[in-house]
FINU-367670 format. One record per residue: residue number from 0; residue in one letter; x, y, z of N, C-alpha, C in turn. Coordinates in steps of 0.2 Angstrom, whole numbers. Last residue first. Layout:
<pts>
pt resi=NUM&resn=A&n.c1=X&n.c2=Y&n.c3=Z&ca.c1=X&ca.c2=Y&ca.c3=Z&c.c1=X&c.c2=Y&c.c3=Z;
...
</pts>
This chain:
<pts>
pt resi=86&resn=A&n.c1=38&n.c2=47&n.c3=67&ca.c1=42&ca.c2=50&ca.c3=73&c.c1=38&c.c2=48&c.c3=79;
pt resi=85&resn=I&n.c1=41&n.c2=36&n.c3=54&ca.c1=35&ca.c2=39&ca.c3=58&c.c1=39&c.c2=41&c.c3=65;
pt resi=84&resn=P&n.c1=50&n.c2=39&n.c3=39&ca.c1=49&ca.c2=37&ca.c3=46&c.c1=44&c.c2=40&c.c3=50;
pt resi=83&resn=A&n.c1=41&n.c2=36&n.c3=23&ca.c1=45&ca.c2=41&ca.c3=28&c.c1=45&c.c2=38&c.c3=35;
pt resi=82&resn=G&n.c1=43&n.c2=28&n.c3=8&ca.c1=39&ca.c2=30&ca.c3=14&c.c1=44&c.c2=34&c.c3=18;
pt resi=81&resn=T&n.c1=49&n.c2=26&n.c3=-4&ca.c1=44&ca.c2=21&ca.c3=-2&c.c1=40&c.c2=23&c.c3=4;
pt resi=80&resn=A&n.c1=51&n.c2=39&n.c3=-16&ca.c1=52&ca.c2=36&ca.c3=-10&c.c1=47&c.c2=31&c.c3=-9;
pt resi=79&resn=G&n.c1=61&n.c2=45&n.c3=-30&ca.c1=55&ca.c2=44&ca.c3=-27&c.c1=56&c.c2=41&c.c3=-20;
pt resi=78&resn=Q&n.c1=72&n.c2=36&n.c3=-41&ca.c1=69&ca.c2=43&ca.c3=-39&c.c1=62&c.c2=41&c.c3=-36;
pt resi=77&resn=F&n.c1=83&n.c2=23&n.c3=-35&ca.c1=78&ca.c2=26&ca.c3=-40&c.c1=75&c.c2=33&c.c3=-37;
pt resi=76&resn=P&n.c1=93&n.c2=21&n.c3=-26&ca.c1=92&ca.c2=17&ca.c3=-32&c.c1=87&c.c2=19&c.c3=-38;
pt resi=75&resn=A&n.c1=102&n.c2=35&n.c3=-20&ca.c1=95&ca.c2=31&ca.c3=-20&c.c1=95&c.c2=27&c.c3=-27;
pt resi=74&resn=T&n.c1=116&n.c2=37&n.c3=-10&ca.c1=113&ca.c2=37&ca.c3=-17&c.c1=106&c.c2=33&c.c3=-16;
pt resi=73&resn=D&n.c1=119&n.c2=37&n.c3=3&ca.c1=123&ca.c2=42&ca.c3=-1&c.c1=119&c.c2=43&c.c3=-8;
pt resi=72&resn=T&n.c1=106&n.c2=37&n.c3=15&ca.c1=110&ca.c2=33&ca.c3=10&c.c1=113&c.c2=39&c.c3=6;
pt resi=71&resn=L&n.c1=105&n.c2=40&n.c3=33&ca.c1=104&ca.c2=42&ca.c3=26&c.c1=108&c.c2=38&c.c3=21;
pt resi=70&resn=E&n.c1=99&n.c2=32&n.c3=47&ca.c1=105&ca.c2=34&ca.c3=43&c.c1=102&c.c2=35&c.c3=36;
pt resi=69&resn=P&n.c1=88&n.c2=26&n.c3=54&ca.c1=90&ca.c2=33&ca.c3=55&c.c1=96&c.c2=36&c.c3=50;
pt resi=68&resn=T&n.c1=75&n.c2=16&n.c3=47&ca.c1=83&ca.c2=17&ca.c3=48&c.c1=84&c.c2=25&c.c3=49;
pt resi=67&resn=F&n.c1=62&n.c2=14&n.c3=44&ca.c1=64&ca.c2=17&ca.c3=51&c.c1=71&c.c2=17&c.c3=52;
pt resi=66&resn=D&n.c1=53&n.c2=18&n.c3=31&ca.c1=59&ca.c2=16&ca.c3=32&c.c1=61&c.c2=19&c.c3=39;
pt resi=65&resn=S&n.c1=36&n.c2=12&n.c3=26&ca.c1=41&ca.c2=16&ca.c3=29&c.c1=48&c.c2=13&c.c3=31;
pt resi=64&resn=F&n.c1=27&n.c2=3&n.c3=21&ca.c1=31&ca.c2=7&ca.c3=16&c.c1=36&c.c2=12&c.c3=19;
pt resi=63&resn=K&n.c1=22&n.c2=-2&n.c3=33&ca.c1=25&ca.c2=-7&ca.c3=28&c.c1=29&c.c2=-3&c.c3=23;
pt resi=62&resn=E&n.c1=16&n.c2=9&n.c3=38&ca.c1=22&ca.c2=7&ca.c3=41&c.c1=25&c.c2=2&c.c3=36;
pt resi=61&resn=L&n.c1=4&n.c2=9&n.c3=30&ca.c1=9&ca.c2=15&ca.c3=29&c.c1=16&c.c2=13&c.c3=32;
pt resi=60&resn=V&n.c1=-2&n.c2=-2&n.c3=35&ca.c1=0&ca.c2=-2&ca.c3=28&c.c1=5&c.c2=4&c.c3=27;
pt resi=59&resn=A&n.c1=-5&n.c2=2&n.c3=48&ca.c1=0&ca.c2=-4&ca.c3=47&c.c1=2&c.c2=-4&c.c3=40;
pt resi=58&resn=K&n.c1=-13&n.c2=13&n.c3=46&ca.c1=-7&ca.c2=14&ca.c3=49&c.c1=-2&c.c2=8&c.c3=48;
pt resi=57&resn=A&n.c1=-24&n.c2=6&n.c3=41&ca.c1=-21&ca.c2=11&ca.c3=37&c.c1=-14&c.c2=13&c.c3=39;
pt resi=56&resn=R&n.c1=-28&n.c2=-3&n.c3=51&ca.c1=-25&ca.c2=-5&ca.c3=45&c.c1=-22&c.c2=0&c.c3=41;
pt resi=55&resn=D&n.c1=-32&n.c2=-2&n.c3=65&ca.c1=-27&ca.c2=2&ca.c3=62&c.c1=-24&c.c2=0&c.c3=56;
pt resi=54&resn=P&n.c1=-42&n.c2=-11&n.c3=69&ca.c1=-44&ca.c2=-4&ca.c3=68&c.c1=-38&c.c2=0&c.c3=65;
pt resi=53&resn=R&n.c1=-43&n.c2=-27&n.c3=61&ca.c1=-40&ca.c2=-23&ca.c3=66&c.c1=-42&c.c2=-15&c.c3=64;
pt resi=52&resn=N&n.c1=-44&n.c2=-40&n.c3=54&ca.c1=-49&ca.c2=-37&ca.c3=57&c.c1=-46&c.c2=-33&c.c3=63;
pt resi=51&resn=E&n.c1=-36&n.c2=-41&n.c3=38&ca.c1=-35&ca.c2=-42&ca.c3=45&c.c1=-41&c.c2=-38&c.c3=48;
pt resi=50&resn=Q&n.c1=-35&n.c2=-38&n.c3=25&ca.c1=-40&ca.c2=-43&ca.c3=27&c.c1=-40&c.c2=-44&c.c3=34;
pt resi=49&resn=L&n.c1=-25&n.c2=-29&n.c3=23&ca.c1=-32&ca.c2=-27&ca.c3=22&c.c1=-37&c.c2=-32&c.c3=24;
pt resi=48&resn=I&n.c1=-14&n.c2=-36&n.c3=26&ca.c1=-16&ca.c2=-32&ca.c3=31&c.c1=-23&c.c2=-30&c.c3=30;
pt resi=47&resn=P&n.c1=-10&n.c2=-42&n.c3=13&ca.c1=-14&ca.c2=-46&ca.c3=19&c.c1=-17&c.c2=-42&c.c3=24;
pt resi=46&resn=L&n.c1=-4&n.c2=-31&n.c3=7&ca.c1=-10&ca.c2=-33&ca.c3=5&c.c1=-14&c.c2=-38&c.c3=10;
pt resi=45&resn=A&n.c1=10&n.c2=-29&n.c3=11&ca.c1=4&ca.c2=-25&ca.c3=14&c.c1=-3&c.c2=-27&c.c3=12;
pt resi=44&resn=E&n.c1=18&n.c2=-37&n.c3=4&ca.c1=18&ca.c2=-38&ca.c3=11&c.c1=12&c.c2=-34&c.c3=14;
pt resi=43&resn=K&n.c1=16&n.c2=-32&n.c3=-9&ca.c1=13&ca.c2=-39&ca.c3=-8&c.c1=13&c.c2=-40&c.c3=0;
pt resi=42&resn=F&n.c1=21&n.c2=-19&n.c3=-8&ca.c1=14&ca.c2=-20&ca.c3=-9&c.c1=12&c.c2=-27&c.c3=-7;
pt resi=41&resn=Y&n.c1=34&n.c2=-22&n.c3=-5&ca.c1=31&ca.c2=-19&ca.c3=0&c.c1=23&c.c2=-20&c.c3=-1;
pt resi=40&resn=N&n.c1=38&n.c2=-28&n.c3=-17&ca.c1=38&ca.c2=-32&ca.c3=-11&c.c1=34&c.c2=-29&c.c3=-6;
pt resi=39&resn=L&n.c1=38&n.c2=-17&n.c3=-25&ca.c1=33&ca.c2=-23&ca.c3=-26&c.c1=32&c.c2=-27&c.c3=-20;
pt resi=38&resn=R&n.c1=49&n.c2=-11&n.c3=-20&ca.c1=42&ca.c2=-8&ca.c3=-20&c.c1=37&c.c2=-13&c.c3=-21;
pt resi=37&resn=I&n.c1=60&n.c2=-19&n.c3=-22&ca.c1=58&ca.c2=-18&ca.c3=-16&c.c1=51&c.c2=-15&c.c3=-15;
pt resi=36&resn=D&n.c1=61&n.c2=-30&n.c3=-35&ca.c1=60&ca.c2=-23&ca.c3=-34&c.c1=57&c.c2=-22&c.c3=-27;
pt resi=35&resn=A&n.c1=67&n.c2=-41&n.c3=-47&ca.c1=66&ca.c2=-40&ca.c3=-40&c.c1=65&c.c2=-32&c.c3=-39;
pt resi=34&resn=E&n.c1=59&n.c2=-46&n.c3=-62&ca.c1=65&ca.c2=-42&ca.c3=-59&c.c1=63&c.c2=-40&c.c3=-52;
pt resi=33&resn=D&n.c1=51&n.c2=-55&n.c3=-69&ca.c1=52&ca.c2=-56&ca.c3=-62&c.c1=58&c.c2=-52&c.c3=-59;
pt resi=32&resn=G&n.c1=40&n.c2=-47&n.c3=-81&ca.c1=45&ca.c2=-51&ca.c3=-79&c.c1=46&c.c2=-51&c.c3=-71;
pt resi=31&resn=H&n.c1=29&n.c2=-39&n.c3=-84&ca.c1=35&ca.c2=-37&ca.c3=-87&c.c1=41&c.c2=-41&c.c3=-83;
pt resi=30&resn=R&n.c1=17&n.c2=-43&n.c3=-78&ca.c1=18&ca.c2=-45&ca.c3=-85&c.c1=25&c.c2=-44&c.c3=-88;
pt resi=29&resn=E&n.c1=18&n.c2=-36&n.c3=-66&ca.c1=20&ca.c2=-43&ca.c3=-66&c.c1=20&c.c2=-46&c.c3=-73;
pt resi=28&resn=V&n.c1=12&n.c2=-23&n.c3=-69&ca.c1=19&ca.c2=-24&ca.c3=-67&c.c1=22&c.c2=-31&c.c3=-68;
pt resi=27&resn=R&n.c1=-1&n.c2=-27&n.c3=-73&ca.c1=4&ca.c2=-24&ca.c3=-78&c.c1=11&c.c2=-25&c.c3=-76;
pt resi=26&resn=D&n.c1=-6&n.c2=-32&n.c3=-61&ca.c1=-6&ca.c2=-36&ca.c3=-67&c.c1=-1&c.c2=-33&c.c3=-72;
pt resi=25&resn=L&n.c1=-5&n.c2=-21&n.c3=-52&ca.c1=-1&ca.c2=-27&ca.c3=-51&c.c1=0&c.c2=-32&c.c3=-57;
pt resi=24&resn=F&n.c1=-14&n.c2=-13&n.c3=-59&ca.c1=-7&ca.c2=-11&ca.c3=-58&c.c1=-3&c.c2=-17&c.c3=-57;
pt resi=23&resn=A&n.c1=-26&n.c2=-20&n.c3=-57&ca.c1=-24&ca.c2=-19&ca.c3=-64&c.c1=-16&c.c2=-17&c.c3=-64;
pt resi=22&resn=A&n.c1=-27&n.c2=-19&n.c3=-43&ca.c1=-26&ca.c2=-26&ca.c3=-46&c.c1=-23&c.c2=-25&c.c3=-53;
pt resi=21&resn=L&n.c1=-29&n.c2=-6&n.c3=-41&ca.c1=-23&ca.c2=-9&ca.c3=-39&c.c1=-22&c.c2=-16&c.c3=-42;
pt resi=20&resn=D&n.c1=-41&n.c2=-4&n.c3=-48&ca.c1=-35&ca.c2=0&ca.c3=-50&c.c1=-29&c.c2=-4&c.c3=-48;
pt resi=19&resn=I&n.c1=-49&n.c2=-11&n.c3=-39&ca.c1=-48&ca.c2=-14&ca.c3=-46&c.c1=-42&c.c2=-10&c.c3=-49;
pt resi=18&resn=L&n.c1=-48&n.c2=-3&n.c3=-28&ca.c1=-46&ca.c2=-10&ca.c3=-27&c.c1=-44&c.c2=-13&c.c3=-34;
pt resi=17&resn=R&n.c1=-54&n.c2=9&n.c3=-33&ca.c1=-47&ca.c2=9&ca.c3=-31&c.c1=-44&c.c2=2&c.c3=-30;
pt resi=16&resn=A&n.c1=-67&n.c2=4&n.c3=-35&ca.c1=-63&ca.c2=6&ca.c3=-41&c.c1=-56&c.c2=6&c.c3=-39;
pt resi=15&resn=R&n.c1=-71&n.c2=1&n.c3=-22&ca.c1=-71&ca.c2=-4&ca.c3=-26&c.c1=-66&c.c2=-2&c.c3=-32;
pt resi=14&resn=A&n.c1=-71&n.c2=14&n.c3=-17&ca.c1=-66&ca.c2=9&ca.c3=-14&c.c1=-65&c.c2=4&c.c3=-19;
pt resi=13&resn=D&n.c1=-82&n.c2=20&n.c3=-24&ca.c1=-75&ca.c2=22&ca.c3=-25&c.c1=-70&c.c2=18&c.c3=-22;
pt resi=12&resn=I&n.c1=-92&n.c2=11&n.c3=-20&ca.c1=-90&ca.c2=11&ca.c3=-27&c.c1=-83&c.c2=14&c.c3=-28;
pt resi=11&resn=F&n.c1=-93&n.c2=14&n.c3=-6&ca.c1=-92&ca.c2=7&ca.c3=-9&c.c1=-89&c.c2=8&c.c3=-16;
pt resi=10&resn=Q&n.c1=-97&n.c2=26&n.c3=0&ca.c1=-90&ca.c2=25&ca.c3=-2&c.c1=-88&c.c2=18&c.c3=-5;
pt resi=9&resn=L&n.c1=-111&n.c2=26&n.c3=3&ca.c1=-107&ca.c2=32&ca.c3=1&c.c1=-101&c.c2=31&c.c3=-2;
pt resi=8&resn=D&n.c1=-115&n.c2=14&n.c3=7&ca.c1=-118&ca.c2=17&ca.c3=2&c.c1=-114&c.c2=23&c.c3=-1;
pt resi=7&resn=L&n.c1=-106&n.c2=12&n.c3=18&ca.c1=-105&ca.c2=8&ca.c3=12&c.c1=-109&c.c2=11&c.c3=6;
pt resi=6&resn=L&n.c1=-111&n.c2=22&n.c3=26&ca.c1=-104&ca.c2=23&ca.c3=24&c.c1=-103&c.c2=18&c.c3=18;
pt resi=5&resn=E&n.c1=-124&n.c2=17&n.c3=28&ca.c1=-123&ca.c2=23&ca.c3=25&c.c1=-116&c.c2=24&c.c3=23;
pt resi=4&resn=R&n.c1=-121&n.c2=5&n.c3=35&ca.c1=-124&ca.c2=4&ca.c3=29&c.c1=-123&c.c2=11&c.c3=25;
pt resi=3&resn=K&n.c1=-115&n.c2=10&n.c3=47&ca.c1=-111&ca.c2=5&ca.c3=42&c.c1=-114&c.c2=5&c.c3=35;
pt resi=2&resn=S&n.c1=-120&n.c2=27&n.c3=49&ca.c1=-120&ca.c2=20&ca.c3=50&c.c1=-116&c.c2=16&c.c3=45;
pt resi=1&resn=L&n.c1=-110&n.c2=42&n.c3=53&ca.c1=-114&ca.c2=37&ca.c3=48&c.c1=-114&c.c2=30&c.c3=51;
pt resi=0&resn=M&n.c1=-113&n.c2=53&n.c3=66&ca.c1=-109&ca.c2=48&ca.c3=63&c.c1=-113&c.c2=43&c.c3=58;
</pts>
């Protein structure tokens, strides 16, 4: 098992790049006005989870993007998915 230092040495630059990419994505989206979109709401709700000291942050973020309703909708407002129910 890698030490904390070794893990940081190995993955810090990649994680930093992903965080910068996410910040740039949010900058681009928000420059285009305040049109409501549930996907952006999911991002904003998930971001505070990253700062929590908990061992299941990845699961908690995934659950923010998951739809737990058992009913299917007749039509989708856009192509793609925000998440899938966890069985």
